N, C-alpha and C positions, 0 to 999 in steps of 0.2 A: 604294780598297776598294769592291768590287762590293757590290750589294743592301745598300746604305745607308738605301733608302727600307724595305725589309723588315725591318731592323734597327729603325728607329723606330718601324714598326708594331708589330712584337711588343714591344718596350718599353712602348709606350702602353696595349696590349691588355693585358700583365700589370699593370700600373699599375693600370689601373680595376678588374680582377677582385681585385686585393688590396685596394683600398681598398672595393669592394662586400662581399667577405667580411670583413674586419676590423668593419665596421660592424656583424656580427651580436654582434661581441665586446664592442662599447661597449653595444649593446643588453641582452646578459646579464649584465654588469657592472653596469649600474644597476639591473635588477630584483634581482641578488643585494645590493647595498647598501639597497635596500628592506628586502630579507627581513631582513638584520642588524639595521637601524632598528627594524624591526616587533619583533623579538625581544629586544633589549636590556632588560635591567633596569634599576631605577633605580640600583642601585650599578656600573654601566657595563659588566657581565658580559654574555654572550648566552648565552641560553637556545636549546639547539641541535635541541630537540625540538620547540619552537615555530618556529624557525626552518625546520625540514624540512616542519612542518606548512604553512605559507606557501607553500613553493615546489611542495608537493604540492597544495595548493589551486588554483594558479594556473597547473598547467603545460598545461593544456589550453585557456587563455585567450589570445588576440591581445594581442601584447606589442609586435609590431613591423608598422606599416602602411606599406607603398611605394607605396599609392594601387592599382596593378595588381595586387598580391597583396598576403596579408596573412600571417602568420606566429605561430603559438604558441610560449609559451617553451618547449615540448617541442621545437618546430622549429626555434625559433632556436640550441638548444643541439646542435643537428646540424651546425651550421657553426661553431659557436664555437672561438676559439683557446682549449683548456682549461688552466688552471695544473695542474701536477701536484702529486703530494701533497706534495711536499716545498717547494712554495711557497704552498701555500693550506691543507695541512693534510689530512687524510684517512686513507683505509684501503686497505690493499694486502693481498691474501689469494691464496695458491695452494693449492688444492685438488688432491688425488690421489683419483682416481676409483680405488675399489678393485677390483681384477680379481679378488679371491677370492669374489666372489659368482657372478661370471661363470662361473669354472671350477667351482664348486659346481651352479650351473644346468646345467651341460652335461654331468654328470657321471649314470651310470645310477642312482648310489646316492650322494648327497651327504655321508651321514654314513660312507662307505667309509673305515676307518681309513688305508687306504696314501694316500688323497687327502689326508687331514686332516693327516698326518703330512709329506705334501710340502710342503702350504701353508706350513706352520710353517716347515720349513727354507728354503722360499722365500723368505720374509719375510726371515729373517736373513742368508742369502744377498745379497738385494737391499741391505739397509741396511749391509752390509759393503762390496758393491761397487759399488753402483747399478744393477747387472744389470737388463734387463727382466723384470720378474714374470714371465711366460709362460716366458722361457728359463729362468729359474732354476729354475723347478717343474718343468720338462722334465729337467733335471739332478739335481734332488732325487728326483724319483721314480724315475729309471733307476737312481741309487745306491742305493738300496734294493730296488728290483724290476727288476733288470736284464734278466730272463726274460719280463716281462710287458708286452705291447704295447699302447701306450695306447687302441688301439681298443677294447679288451676293458674299459674303465672309461667310455668315452665314447660306444660303438655302442648309442643307445636308438631307439625308435621315434621319438621327437620328432627326433633328429638323422639318420635313415636314409638322406636324400636326401643327404647331406653326408658324413657316417662311417658305414663298415661296418666286419665284422670283418676286411675284407683291407687296411683304410686302412695307411700306414704312419705311424710315429710323428711325422715330418714334415709329413705331410697334416693329422693330428689338431691338431699345433700352431697350423699354417695357419689352421685354423677357429676354435681359440681366438682365435688373435690377430685375426682380423676381427671375430669377438664382442667382444673388448674393445675395437677401434678403434671398431666402431659404437657402443657402448654411450659411449664418450667423446665423439661427435659428438652422441649424442643429450643427453648431459650438457651441453654447450656451448650447445647450443640450448633447453632446459629453462631453465638459469640466464639466457641472455640474456632470455627471455621474464618470468622471474620479476624481474629487476633494469630490463625496459623501465620498469616501474611505479614505479619507485622515488623518482621525481621531482627530487630534489634535486640531481642531477648525471647528466652523460651517461656512464656505465659505460664503462669498458673492459675488454671479455672476450677472450682470446685462449688459444688452446693452445700448449702448449710443445712444438715440433716433438720427435718420437721419445720422449716421455714419456706417461707417462697422467695428466697434471697440466695445469689450467686455472689462469691468471691472471686476475685481477679487480682493477680499480683503480677507485677510488670517492672521487675527490678531493671535499673540502669535509664530507665524511661523516663525524661523531663518535660516532655510534651502534652500537658495536661489536657490543652483544648482538643488538641487532636484524639486523645485518648477517650475523653468524654462524648466527642461526636461519634466515635465509632462503636463503643460500648451502648449508648444511650439512645442512638439513632433508630428507630423503628425498622426502617427502610421500606415502608409500605408502597410500593411503586405502582401508580394509576395512569392508565391514559384515558383522558376525557375530551370530547369535542367539547366547542366554544360557543357560545353565542355572539355573535355581530354585534356591534355597538348599533346598528340602526334598527336592530330586532328587538332591544330592550330600551330604545332611547325614550319612549314614553315613561318608564319607571324614573329615570334621572330628572325628568321635565319634573314629575311629581315629587321627588325630593327637593327639587329646587322651590317647587310652589309650598310645599309644608314647612321649609324653613325660612322662606320670607315671610308667610304669616306668624311663625312664631317671632321672628326678629321684630317685626310690628308689634307683636304683643308685648314683647319685652322692653320697647321704647316707651310703649304707652304706659307701662308700669313704672318704667323711671321719671315719666313725668306727670304722674299721681302726685309727689309731695308737694308740688307748686300749683297744681291745678285747685281751683274752687270746686265745691262738690256739684255745681251745676256743669262745671267743665268735664269733671269726671266722668258724669253721665252720657256727656255728648261725645266725648272721646271714644268711651267705652263702647257707646253705639257704632263708631265709625270704625273700629277696630273689628266688632263682631261683623258690621256687613262686609270688609275685607277677607275675612277669614270665610264667609259665607260663600262668595264668588268665586267656588273653587273651578268651574267649567272655564271661566273667562280666564283666570288666572292661569290654567292650564294650556289653553289656546295662544295665549298670548306668550307664555313661557317656552313653548314647544315650538313655536313659530320664530321668535328671537333666536332659539338654541339653534335651529337649523339653519338659520341666515349666518350666523357666527361660525358654523362649521363651515358653511358653504361659500363663504368668503376667501378670495384669496388673501388677505391679510391675516386669516387663522393660521397660515403655513407653521409656525412656531406654536402656538399654545395659545388657547383662550385667556390664560393668564395674564396675557398683556391687559385685556378689558374686563380685568376681573370688577366684576358690577353687581353680582349675584352669590348667594352663598354657595351654589352648588360650584361656582367658579372660583370661590375662597377655598373649597376642600379638594378638588381635582384640579388637575392639569391635562386637558384633553387635546391629543395631538394627530392630526391626519397622516395616515400612511403615504410617504413619497411617490412610492408607486402604485396606491389602489386608493384614489381620492374618494372612493365610498366606504373606506376603514377607517378607525377611529380608534388610538389608544389611549387608555385611562391611567393616570400617573397620580401619585400622591407624595406628600412629603412624609417621610417616616414617622415624626412626631403628632400627624396627624391620623395615622391609621388606626389608631385605638378609638377615638373620636369617630372615625367613618364605621368601623366595626359595629359601634354601638347603635349608630344611625340605621344600617342597613338591617339590624337584626330587631328593630322594631316592627311590630305586628303590620302598623297601617301603613307603613311603608313598603314591608316583604310582600304585600298582598298587591301591590303597583308592579310586581315583576313575576315572570311565570313560575309556578310551583316548584318546578324540576331545577332552577337555577341556584347554583352554588360560588359565593364569592371565594377568590382565593388570591393571595399576594405571592409576587414573585421573590425570589431570593437575590436577584440580581439589581443592583442599584445603578442607574442610569444617571449620569450628569446631564446637567441644562447649560443652555448659555449662560445664566444669571447664576452659575455656579452652584445651584442647589444641587442634591441630589434624592432622586424620587425612586419609590418602588411601582410597579406596574400590577393594577387591579384586574385579574382575570375573571371572565363571567364563564363558569363551567354549566355545561349543558348536562344534566345528570340522566335525562330520560325517564321513561314511564316507571323502570324498575328501581332508579335510583342507585345503579349497580353499575360500574365500571365494565364495560368489555372486553377490557383487556388489564390484566395485573402483572407485578414481576412475578408471579408464578411461571409465567410462560417462560421467563428468561433461561436460557440454557448456560450462557456465557455472556461474560462482559470483562472487556479490558479497557486499560487507559491508552488512547490515541490523542491525534491533533486534528483539531476540522479545518476546514479550508482557509482559515484565517492562520493556521498554524499556532491556535491555542488548544490548550488541554482539554480534551473531551472523553467522552464515554461511548465505546461502541457497542453494541448489544446483538447478539443472537437467538433467534426464539426458537421454540420447540414446533413441531408441525401444527400443532392447532394454534399455536399463537401465533404462526407465520400468516394461517388462512385468516384469522380475524383481523391482523394487522392490514392485511392485501385489502380486505373488504370495509375495514374501516379508512383507511386513505383513500381508496377509491370512492368512495362515498361522500368525501370531504375535499375533493379538489378544490383549489381558490379558497378554502377556509383554514382555520388553524385546529392543531390538534395540541391541547395541553398535557406535558408529562410532568404529574404531580409525585412528589416524594417526602412523605409524613405530612400531607395537606398543605405543602408550600409548593409552588409551581418552579420548577427547574428552568423549562422554556417552554414556549409555545409556539412553534414553526408554523409558516404557511406551507399546506400541503402543494405541491405542485403539480404532483402527478401521482398514480397509483404504484404502490411501494412492494413488489413481489418480494419471496425469499426470507421475509422475517429478520431483514437486517434493520437497523435504528440506531442513533446517537443521540446523546446529549450532549448540548454544548454549553456553556454558561462562564462565567466568572471565576473559573477554577483555576486553583493552582495545582501543579504536577501532581504533588502529593496527596490532594484533596480530590483529584479526579482517580487518582490510584487506590485511595480509600472507599471513593464511591463503587468503583468498578467492584472491590471485594466484597462491598456490603450486598451488593444486587446478588454476585454470585452466590454469596452463603445464605441469601434468601431474608426474609423480611421476619422481624420477631412476631410470636404470635399473639403478644400483648405488650402494651408499653412498660418501659422499667425506670425506675427514679434511681438514682445515686443515694443510698441512705448513710453510707460512710464511706468517707476518702481519706487517705494519708499520701502526702507527698514529702519524700524526703530528698533534700538537695545533697550532689555529690560530696560536697563538702564535709558536711555531717556525717555521711556514709563513711568516709574515709577517716574521720577522726575515729569513729566506732569501731572501725576495721583496727586501728593502731591500739586501741583500748583493749580489743578482744584478744588480739594477739600478747599483749603484753601480759593480760590477766593467764591467758594459757602456760605461758613460757616461765613466768614468776612462780604460780601457783605448782607447777610442774616440776620446777627445779627445787622448789621448796621441800615438796614431798619428798622428791628423789634422795634430796640430801638426810632429811630427817631417817626415813627407813632404813637407809643404810647406818646410820649411827646409832638405831635401835636393834635391829635385825642382823647386822654384820652381813656376811654372804648370803643368809636368806634374804637380806633386802636387797642385794643386788639382784638377785632372780625376781624376787617381786617386780624392782623395777624394769626388769627385761620383759617381764609379763605386760606390764603397765604399758610400756610402747607400744607394742603388739595390740593393744587394746585399743588406742589411740588412732594407730594406723588403720587397724582394722573400722571403727567409726567413721573414720573420714571416707574410706572407700567405700563400704557400704552405702553412704550418704549418697556417692557419686554414683552408684552403680542404679539407686532409685533414682537418680534425678533431682534429689530434694535440695531445697534450700537451705544453705547455711545462715541462720539468723543470729542476733545479738544474744537471745535467750537460748538458742542453741549451741553457741559457746559456752554460755552458763552451763548449759547441760553436760558439754563435754568436760568442764573443770569440775562439775559437781561429780560426774562419772569417774574422774580421776581419784577424789576421796573416796568413792563408794567401791572403787576398784581395790584398794588397800584394804578396805573392810575385810574382805574376805581371805586376804591374806594375814591380816591380823589375826583373823578367828583361827587358822590353821597353824602359824607360828605359835600363837598362845597356848594352843593345845599341845603343840610337840615340845615347848619348853617344859609346859607342866609334866609330859611323860618322861623326858630327859631329867627331869627332878626326882622323879620318884625312881630313876636307876634303869628306865628301859633303854636299851640300844637306840642307837641312831637311826637303823633302816627300820625297826619293830616301832618308833617313836613318830616317823614320819607317816608310815602306815596308819598308826591309830591316830594321828593328827588329823590327817585328812579325811577318815572315816569318821570320828566323832565331832568335826566340825561340819560334816556334809549336811545334816538335817538343818542346823542354824544358818547356814547359807543359803540354803535353799529357801526356807522361810522369809530369811531378809530380802531376798531376791523376788521373790514372789509378792511379797507384799508392796513393794516398790513398783513391780510390774503392773499390779492392779492400778495404782494411781496412775502411772504413765497413761495406761489404757482409758481411763477416766479422761484425762487431761486430752488426750488425742479426739476421744469422742464426742466429748462437749464442747471442749476449745475450738478458739478459732485463730486465725492467725500468727502471732508470734507464741502463741501457747501451745498452739499446735506443731510448730517449729519445736520447740521446748522439747514437747511429749514423743516428737520421732526421734531426736537424739537422744532422749532418755531410755525410752526401748530397745533403740540398738546399742547404748552403752549398756544397759542391763546384762544383755545376752552376750555382748562380746566380753564384759568383763569375767563374767560367769565361766565362759569357757578358757579365757585366758589366765584367770587368777587359779581356777580348780585342776585344769588340765596340762595348760602349757607349761606353767610354774612347776608343776609336779613331775614331769617327763625331765625339766632340766634338774632339779632336786635330786630326783634317783639316779639320774644320769651319773650326778657328780658323786654322790654318795656310793655307789657300787663300784666305780673306776679306781676311786681312792679310798683312803682309809676316812675311816668316821671321824677324824678331828679336820678332814678337809672341807665340811659342810657344818657351819657353825650358824646360830641363830639368837646371840647375844654378843653385846660387845662387854667390857668392865664398867661402863657405865650403866646399861640397861640390865644387867645381868639377875638383881635382885629387885629390881624396881617395880613399884606395885605389886608386891606379893607378899605373904601373911598378913593380910587384912583380917581383923575379926572386930566388924563395926556392927553393932546392933540398928541396922537400919529400921526394921518394924516397929522398933522402941520410939522413933522419932517422929512416927508418921503423923501424929497429931499437930506437932510444931510443924511439920510441913504442911499440914492441911491448912492451918490457921495463915500460913505465910502465904500461901498460894491465894487463898481467898481473898487476903487484904490486897494483894498486887492487884487482884482481878477487880475488886469493889472499886479502888482507887480509879483504875484504868478506865472502865466504865463509867464511872461518873465524871471524868474527862471526857470521855466520847459524849455524853447525853448533855454535858454543859457548854462544851468546846467544839462538839463535832469533829470529824475526819475530814481530811483534804483530799474529796472525791474528785478523780480525774473525769475526763470529758466521756471515758467510756461507760460510765455510771450516771453521768447527768446529762449527756447530750451537750453539744455544741462545737464550736471551732476554737481550735488551737493552732497557735503559729510559733515557731522559736525565730526569735530574730535575734540577727548579730549586728553589732555597730563597731564605731572604729575607736571607740573610747568606753570605759565604764559606764552604765546606764542605772538611773534611778526608776525601780519598779514602782514607786509609790507616786511618783511623778508620772510615769507613764497610765498606771490606772486611772488617775482622776482625771486626765485628759480624756483617754479615750471613754471613758464613763458617758462623758457629754457628747463625742464622736458617735456613739452609740445609742443615742437617746436613751440614757440613763439605763439601758439593760446591764444585766451583771457581768461583769467584765473583771478579769483577774490578772495580775502580772508578778511573775518572780523570777528571781536570778537562775539560770539553767546551766550549770557546769563551769560557767564563769561568770566573772563580774560586768563582762561586756556581752553577755547572750540574756536574754529575756523569754521567757515563756509566756507568751499573752492568750487568754481563754475569754471568750465571750459567748453569751447565749443571743446575740442578735441576728434575728431574722432566722433563727435555728428550724422555726416550723416552715419557711419556704424553702421547698424543695428543687426549685428550679438553678439550673446552670447560672442563671443571670444572678440570684442570689448570692451565689456565691463569689461572683466577680465583684460584686456590690460591695460585700463585706470587707474583702480583700484590699478593693480602691479605699473605702475608707478608713482602714487600717492604716494603710500607705499614707493617706492624706493627712490623718490626726497623727502619726508619729513624726511626720516632715514639719508639722507645726508644733509640736511639741519640741523638739529637739533641734529643728532648723537643718537635720541632715537631709540628704539627697537620696531616693532609693535608685540600687542597684539590682535589677534581677540576675539570679544565678552567679552571683560573684564569688569567684573565689578565694580573691583576697580582697578584705575590706581597705577601701583606699579613707585617705582622711575626709571627713564631712559625711560619710554615707552610711546606709545601712542596707541589709540585705535579709530575704524571709529564707532562713535556711530549711524549713520544712512547715508543712500545716497538715492538718487533718481534720475532720468533720464527722461527727457521731450524731445522727438523727435520734430524736427523744425516742422514738419507737424502739430502737435498736439498743439503745442505753436501757431499757427497761429491760428487754430480752437478755442482755449481758447480765445485769443484777439476778434476774430468774435463773439463769442455767449457773450462775456463781454458786447460787444455795443449792441447786439440784446437785452439782460437782460436789459439793462438799457433804451433803447428806449421802449421796450414792458412795462415796469413798469409804463414809464411816460404815456404812451398812456391808459392805463388802469385806471390810476388814473383819467386822464382828463375825461374819459367817465363816471367812478362812479360818481364824482363831478356833471359832468353834470347831470347826471339822477337823484340824489338825490338834487340838488340845484335849477335844472332847469334854471341856468344862465351862459352861456358859461362864461360869465367874471369871476366868482369865478374859473372855470377849466381852464382858463388861468392863474390866480393868482397863483394858488396853482400849476401848472407845472412850470412857471417863478421862483417860491420861490423853488422848488426841484432843476430844474437846476442851481439855484445860489449856493445851499448847496453843491452840488458836486463840482463846481468848486471852492469853498471855500476850502473844506477839499483838493481836488488836490492841490492846492495853498500850504495850511498848509504844506503837505507832502515835496513839493519842498524848501519852506523856511527851513523846519526842517532841511533839508540837508545841507544848510549852515552852520548850528552849530552843526554840527556831530552826527546827528540822523538820520541815514539811514535806514528807514523803507523802506521794499521791498511792490512793487507793486506785487499782485499777487493773485489766486482766493480767498483768503479769504478777500482780499481789496475789492474786487468785492462786497462780501457778506458784508460787512460793510459798502459800498456805498448805496447799495440796502436796508438795516436796517435803514440806515439814512433817507433815502427816506419815508420809512413807518411810522419811529417815527415822522419825521418831519409834514407828512401830518396828524397825530394824532392831533398835536396841531393847525395847521390850520382848521380842520374840526371842532374842537370845539367852535373855534373862529366864524369860517361861521355859525355854529350852532345857536349861540347867535346872532349873525347878524339877520339871518333868523325869529329867535322868536323875536328879537325887531321890526322889520320891519312890522312882522304881526299883531303887536298891534296897528298899526296906531296911533301912539301917534304924529303926525303931527309935530315931530322933521324932520330936515333935514337930508340927507343921511349921512354927516360927523360927525353929532353929533349922529344919532344912532350907527356907525359903532364904534367911539372912545368909546361910552358908553359900546358896546360889547365887545371891548377889555378890559376895564377896570374892569368891571365884572366878565372876565374870567382869570384876570392875577393871583389871588390868586391860582388857579388851575393849571394856565401855572407854575408859579414858583414851587409850591410845587411837580408837577410831575417830571418837571427837576431836582431839586434838589435831590428826593429820587433816578433818575435813574442814575444821575451824581454821587452818594455815588456808586452804584452799578458797574459803569462803571469804577471810579477809583479805585476799589478795583481790578479789571481786568488787569488795566495796571500797577498796582504796584505788584500784586502777580501773573498775568497769565502766566508769561515766555514768553520768546523770540519768541514761536510760535504765540502767541497771541498780540504781543507788537503793532504791525502795525495795527491789527483788532482794538484794543482797544483804541489807540490813534486817529484813523479813529471815533468811534462811540464816544469818549469824546469831540472832536471838533465839529462834526457833531450834538450832543443834545445841544451844545451851541447854534451852527449858527442856528440849526432847530427852536430851541426858539424866537429867535432874528428874523430870516425871516417870521414866521407866523405871527409878530405883524407888522414887517417894511418894509416887502417885498411883501407876499402872499396876504395881505388886501389890501394895500394900491393900487398895481397893480389892482388888481379887482376894487377898487373905481375909479382910473383913467380912466379905459376902460370904465366903465359904463356913466361917464360923465354926460349927462342930462339924462340918462335912469335910474330914482329914484324909 
């Protein structure tokens, strides 16, 4: 072998780099253990808020000193092999950036009915088909307005450089798409800035290609409310002048007048049932007269209201003498320091009704046309114990644009106000400072409202002009809330609202269990393979095992260098890599053994073995690499993590199995005599040799058998269906752990009633005291309040059904309690996208495999045979899932299942290309034998390799199936069936189909 020195140098270099980068993981792990110890309560549970605060506090402190350089905890995390959500718990969120506001902002008139109708229809189209929103908007608009060019709607002064009245519809749509794309890019950058200071972990933020979505993963994070507020808050900060009550008092008087009249009408209607017809007429006339006397009522009410406000007895509020509809709705309180100023409050439960009243056209006409009503975020407690919100009357001005916005904020920090309460201090840029000086100077002894995302944070009274651009926001903040707000203001406002369309929260207990299951799978699978390979290949097996250990070390080290997250599917990828790494050595060693049986010397046999196995190894690795790339490009979340691990594993296993093993084997063979290097044991010397089976003669039987299994399986699919997970259906799912065995049937029946009859499923999950509950209740409600409502009803329902008490974040399930170990939500629109991308990924994989086989083997028949076999394998696995359901094994069809199918395609094609390689070699020898004889000979010659590779990989997958836990149960089952069928189809489907298609072309 040439370039041995370079291979040794590269091996040493990669090893040192892996050691260096893995050292950061060791340090970060120690810091996290210290944080957990610091936050552990006396009862053994962990206070996650305290743990987060500890990690936040040391994020900029030095924790790793290498002498020449030092690293803070934040910097250490940049080089750490992070554990994924499923291994340590945490939160996964997918955000959809709403293009609706972008479209409205570009329109000449955002309230144009045609635009709003098209937007509503586009939302429906997107939900049903998953189509791009802008394309759906164009389709919806043109359906209702076929003769109206889009330029008429979007050609404005602000857009004149990009859109004019001569622009085509396609040109307008291109501009809108550019704006939406730019908004998503800006939103991604702003979210990165916001989460950069999160402190507890290294967040993973990425866009989902081809969509308006952004994915965020925060391993180790448990404070879901804090995450939701940080990622979904637009942080649109505005400063507005405020109307004093005396300036708009007539409007409130009119409200009182209208509500009084309507109240009398209602009372009159109630009396109609007991009155005679004559009485009805008389009473109706009276009511009409009362409604008609608007001026009189207005004068009386206004006068009465002024008297009440001026009265000394009104020092607390008008609610003490609630004699009118207005006073029933509002609590109007005078300022103790300014008797001419009044504050308007209302009960929280009344705010919806008040908003409805204020939005009425007849009532809004009684107020200035530039007024906007907004509620504060801080609850004020009154003497009667009630907690109320203040209604702020914003003065928008003629242009209805804020004079000052958050874009003027240069810096924001968490601080303390004069009462030593948490607050946010802000400094502005020069232009912002000038506007703020003028704004405060013009509003001395008046209020200015600081509004965030349409809610008033505070509305302080201005006592003097404020120069220098300094200001602060105070309110009922916790320290963490003030720090997060400062961070959001510093990062900037999102360019458009976002909504959470997918969410998963995994508790640390479930994550720890998954860690243990993953480690057991790796060590048991690795141990079995190491033993089996040595038993079969003797000293050659020892070398293969050494190369395999290098391979695993490289995979983990490279993942650390890339700052990737190791997930449970990622561990599955490592375990699968173990099986695939052995495949290359099996190909090489079988060739060497074949050469030795033909009487070739050891050194020559080694050289020939590596040379002849080269093309098969390359083809096998390239085809699997193609599948891994498809998974990476199209997949999301755990599927993408699996793909990254698989890609690294393929490259690493190729290097270690082909180059490192050869350097070691040739070193041993050259240094010692030929007997020092062996590739067989007495047990394996003549095993799987001298086969002479007529495989092609049995192909019709194989075709009939496969067709029968597929027909039966698909029959079960169409009659009983498949167990689709929330990935494909949309919904919310919860993994709930009890202190004792639970009845899924009882839970399902009870929760169906709790969720108003909406589709609800419950099944055992990994143990008889753990249940996975899935429901479609309120799945179309995208608000955070809906998430909280569903979880609240779930807890309430379980408590009523079982009598158990809910304990949040419980690491130990006490007697008579239950806890939610994980939860996830998938919006129906994203579920539709997942289904579509699953189909796309499968079809793309088959097309790429077809093209690669065509290029490599120059025969379309080989490509067709390979694709038919892969399609056959997919149908068999789906059939196996359906048939397993009849026997009580309800494996879910989800994203991980799609990854399993694509992995099976990659694995199956490995077997197929090895057989095709030997057929090509056999045909190239021009032995004079007919096609069938050559093909049968090639299959028989490669049978030992096929069986050996399948056996080693099946060992590993069997370990995954047994020890991998519920998360990987369906994945492992699919792989187990797929490997068996992939081995079968390479021999009995792919090759026979290629031969049948060749016919006379030999």
